[in-house]
C-alpha beads as a LAMMPS data file, in Angstrom:
LAMMPS data file: protein, C-alpha beads

150 atoms
149 bonds

1 atom types
1 bond types

-500.0 500.0 xlo xhi
-500.0 500.0 ylo yhi
-500.0 500.0 zlo zhi

Masses

1 110.0

Atoms # bond

1 1 1 -121.479 -203.821 369.314
2 1 1 -120.567 -205.179 365.831
3 1 1 -116.810 -204.452 365.579
4 1 1 -114.147 -206.168 367.621
5 1 1 -112.477 -202.576 367.868
6 1 1 -115.353 -201.406 369.882
7 1 1 -114.896 -203.977 372.705
8 1 1 -114.434 -202.027 375.985
9 1 1 -110.887 -202.071 377.436
10 1 1 -111.991 -203.646 380.768
11 1 1 -113.464 -206.564 378.895
12 1 1 -110.022 -207.346 377.465
13 1 1 -107.879 -206.494 380.533
14 1 1 -110.166 -208.021 383.282
15 1 1 -112.664 -210.511 381.618
16 1 1 -110.100 -211.919 379.007
17 1 1 -107.047 -211.705 381.520
18 1 1 -104.504 -214.223 380.745
19 1 1 -101.708 -215.771 382.799
20 1 1 -98.746 -217.621 381.201
21 1 1 -100.630 -216.983 377.834
22 1 1 -103.603 -219.063 378.870
23 1 1 -107.169 -218.149 379.520
24 1 1 -109.354 -220.078 381.873
25 1 1 -112.625 -221.710 380.727
26 1 1 -115.113 -224.197 382.108
27 1 1 -116.760 -226.990 379.916
28 1 1 -120.378 -227.946 380.414
29 1 1 -122.669 -230.377 378.626
30 1 1 -126.030 -229.447 380.139
31 1 1 -127.722 -227.155 382.900
32 1 1 -126.732 -229.508 385.756
33 1 1 -123.033 -229.147 384.834
34 1 1 -123.472 -225.437 384.478
35 1 1 -124.725 -225.309 388.066
36 1 1 -121.616 -227.287 389.083
37 1 1 -119.373 -224.835 387.397
38 1 1 -121.162 -221.979 389.119
39 1 1 -120.299 -223.625 392.477
40 1 1 -116.797 -224.255 391.307
41 1 1 -116.363 -220.631 390.516
42 1 1 -117.986 -219.388 393.604
43 1 1 -115.776 -221.479 395.931
44 1 1 -112.321 -220.521 394.566
45 1 1 -109.931 -220.289 397.508
46 1 1 -109.669 -216.582 397.200
47 1 1 -113.364 -215.849 397.447
48 1 1 -114.645 -213.992 400.532
49 1 1 -118.273 -213.785 399.668
50 1 1 -120.967 -214.337 397.176
51 1 1 -121.629 -212.362 394.051
52 1 1 -123.322 -212.665 390.762
53 1 1 -121.351 -214.640 388.013
54 1 1 -121.461 -213.689 384.319
55 1 1 -121.746 -216.811 382.088
56 1 1 -121.085 -216.809 378.298
57 1 1 -121.513 -220.163 376.507
58 1 1 -119.530 -220.832 373.429
59 1 1 -119.906 -224.029 371.490
60 1 1 -116.672 -226.185 371.479
61 1 1 -116.663 -226.515 367.629
62 1 1 -116.358 -222.779 367.401
63 1 1 -113.216 -222.860 369.577
64 1 1 -111.921 -225.756 367.340
65 1 1 -112.924 -223.916 364.033
66 1 1 -110.485 -221.003 364.964
67 1 1 -107.605 -223.506 365.759
68 1 1 -107.337 -222.346 369.406
69 1 1 -105.451 -224.739 371.746
70 1 1 -107.342 -226.221 374.470
71 1 1 -105.837 -228.204 377.375
72 1 1 -107.853 -229.987 380.050
73 1 1 -106.580 -228.855 383.589
74 1 1 -107.788 -229.079 387.180
75 1 1 -109.688 -225.999 388.259
76 1 1 -108.714 -224.447 391.561
77 1 1 -111.876 -224.604 393.686
78 1 1 -113.064 -226.076 396.866
79 1 1 -115.674 -227.889 394.845
80 1 1 -113.343 -230.667 393.965
81 1 1 -116.020 -232.825 392.338
82 1 1 -116.242 -230.228 389.503
83 1 1 -112.455 -229.306 389.072
84 1 1 -112.172 -231.588 386.059
85 1 1 -114.662 -229.356 384.068
86 1 1 -111.851 -226.703 383.864
87 1 1 -110.211 -225.908 380.632
88 1 1 -107.379 -223.625 379.513
89 1 1 -107.060 -221.828 376.237
90 1 1 -103.361 -221.993 375.618
91 1 1 -100.544 -220.416 373.681
92 1 1 -102.472 -217.289 373.278
93 1 1 -101.065 -214.454 371.386
94 1 1 -102.263 -210.864 370.675
95 1 1 -103.887 -212.056 367.546
96 1 1 -105.512 -215.323 369.094
97 1 1 -106.771 -213.241 372.086
98 1 1 -108.316 -211.008 369.648
99 1 1 -110.129 -213.971 367.917
100 1 1 -111.276 -215.059 371.531
101 1 1 -112.657 -211.528 372.061
102 1 1 -114.351 -211.806 368.765
103 1 1 -115.845 -215.070 369.620
104 1 1 -117.056 -213.819 372.931
105 1 1 -118.615 -210.640 371.345
106 1 1 -120.538 -212.788 368.986
107 1 1 -121.794 -215.115 371.752
108 1 1 -123.000 -212.018 373.614
109 1 1 -124.741 -210.659 370.446
110 1 1 -126.348 -213.914 369.886
111 1 1 -127.851 -214.068 373.366
112 1 1 -125.495 -216.741 374.722
113 1 1 -125.107 -214.754 377.918
114 1 1 -126.588 -214.736 381.416
115 1 1 -125.477 -213.158 384.803
116 1 1 -126.318 -215.665 387.215
117 1 1 -127.701 -213.887 390.358
118 1 1 -126.180 -213.957 393.771
119 1 1 -129.340 -215.689 394.971
120 1 1 -128.974 -218.502 392.507
121 1 1 -125.215 -218.723 393.282
122 1 1 -126.056 -219.196 396.886
123 1 1 -128.739 -221.807 396.223
124 1 1 -126.412 -223.947 394.030
125 1 1 -123.732 -223.562 396.581
126 1 1 -126.115 -224.536 399.482
127 1 1 -127.109 -227.712 397.671
128 1 1 -123.526 -228.726 396.907
129 1 1 -122.339 -228.072 400.557
130 1 1 -125.316 -230.116 401.995
131 1 1 -124.250 -232.831 399.417
132 1 1 -120.743 -232.891 400.946
133 1 1 -119.301 -231.649 397.554
134 1 1 -117.402 -228.660 398.980
135 1 1 -114.186 -228.950 400.971
136 1 1 -114.314 -226.067 403.479
137 1 1 -110.641 -226.333 404.290
138 1 1 -109.843 -225.051 400.933
139 1 1 -111.926 -221.729 401.514
140 1 1 -111.182 -218.482 402.795
141 1 1 -112.278 -218.154 406.483
142 1 1 -114.994 -215.447 405.559
143 1 1 -116.389 -217.646 402.758
144 1 1 -116.306 -220.726 405.015
145 1 1 -118.551 -218.898 407.605
146 1 1 -120.872 -217.565 404.851
147 1 1 -121.376 -221.213 403.423
148 1 1 -121.906 -222.687 406.908
149 1 1 -124.771 -220.295 407.498
150 1 1 -126.633 -221.237 404.148

Bonds

1 1 1 2
2 1 2 3
3 1 3 4
4 1 4 5
5 1 5 6
6 1 6 7
7 1 7 8
8 1 8 9
9 1 9 10
10 1 10 11
11 1 11 12
12 1 12 13
13 1 13 14
14 1 14 15
15 1 15 16
16 1 16 17
17 1 17 18
18 1 18 19
19 1 19 20
20 1 20 21
21 1 21 22
22 1 22 23
23 1 23 24
24 1 24 25
25 1 25 26
26 1 26 27
27 1 27 28
28 1 28 29
29 1 29 30
30 1 30 31
31 1 31 32
32 1 32 33
33 1 33 34
34 1 34 35
35 1 35 36
36 1 36 37
37 1 37 38
38 1 38 39
39 1 39 40
40 1 40 41
41 1 41 42
42 1 42 43
43 1 43 44
44 1 44 45
45 1 45 46
46 1 46 47
47 1 47 48
48 1 48 49
49 1 49 50
50 1 50 51
51 1 51 52
52 1 52 53
53 1 53 54
54 1 54 55
55 1 55 56
56 1 56 57
57 1 57 58
58 1 58 59
59 1 59 60
60 1 60 61
61 1 61 62
62 1 62 63
63 1 63 64
64 1 64 65
65 1 65 66
66 1 66 67
67 1 67 68
68 1 68 69
69 1 69 70
70 1 70 71
71 1 71 72
72 1 72 73
73 1 73 74
74 1 74 75
75 1 75 76
76 1 76 77
77 1 77 78
78 1 78 79
79 1 79 80
80 1 80 81
81 1 81 82
82 1 82 83
83 1 83 84
84 1 84 85
85 1 85 86
86 1 86 87
87 1 87 88
88 1 88 89
89 1 89 90
90 1 90 91
91 1 91 92
92 1 92 93
93 1 93 94
94 1 94 95
95 1 95 96
96 1 96 97
97 1 97 98
98 1 98 99
99 1 99 100
100 1 100 101
101 1 101 102
102 1 102 103
103 1 103 104
104 1 104 105
105 1 105 106
106 1 106 107
107 1 107 108
108 1 108 109
109 1 109 110
110 1 110 111
111 1 111 112
112 1 112 113
113 1 113 114
114 1 114 115
115 1 115 116
116 1 116 117
117 1 117 118
118 1 118 119
119 1 119 120
120 1 120 121
121 1 121 122
122 1 122 123
123 1 123 124
124 1 124 125
125 1 125 126
126 1 126 127
127 1 127 128
128 1 128 129
129 1 129 130
130 1 130 131
131 1 131 132
132 1 132 133
133 1 133 134
134 1 134 135
135 1 135 136
136 1 136 137
137 1 137 138
138 1 138 139
139 1 139 140
140 1 140 141
141 1 141 142
142 1 142 143
143 1 143 144
144 1 144 145
145 1 145 146
146 1 146 147
147 1 147 148
148 1 148 149
149 1 149 150
């Protein structure tokens, strides 16, 4: 894929879905923080089970280079220790969302993409649970039971 016009519609309407003109991102500095963010994503209050998680990494300077607004925000997750890693791209418009789509497409084309397997997601979550880093009270009942069995 070399042209932004060729980005599949589902990538725009699902993967780049905005709410109140913001797009949710997570900031990481190293592989340990990436594991933490995977746990944060796996333990959102609406999650009912485990799944693989696609991860695309984009350099913060690239976001700044295009003048996209970034706000630090608290992520909604049962892994409260990691909630501070959450960011929102803000004040997005049709044009700036297209810019984000182009940045994402370039990152994928440059190999800055990995689908974290369900097995790894479970492993990371198991470790966080055993370390007391997940608040089970914030989870869907189905997910609570799955985590307790890890």
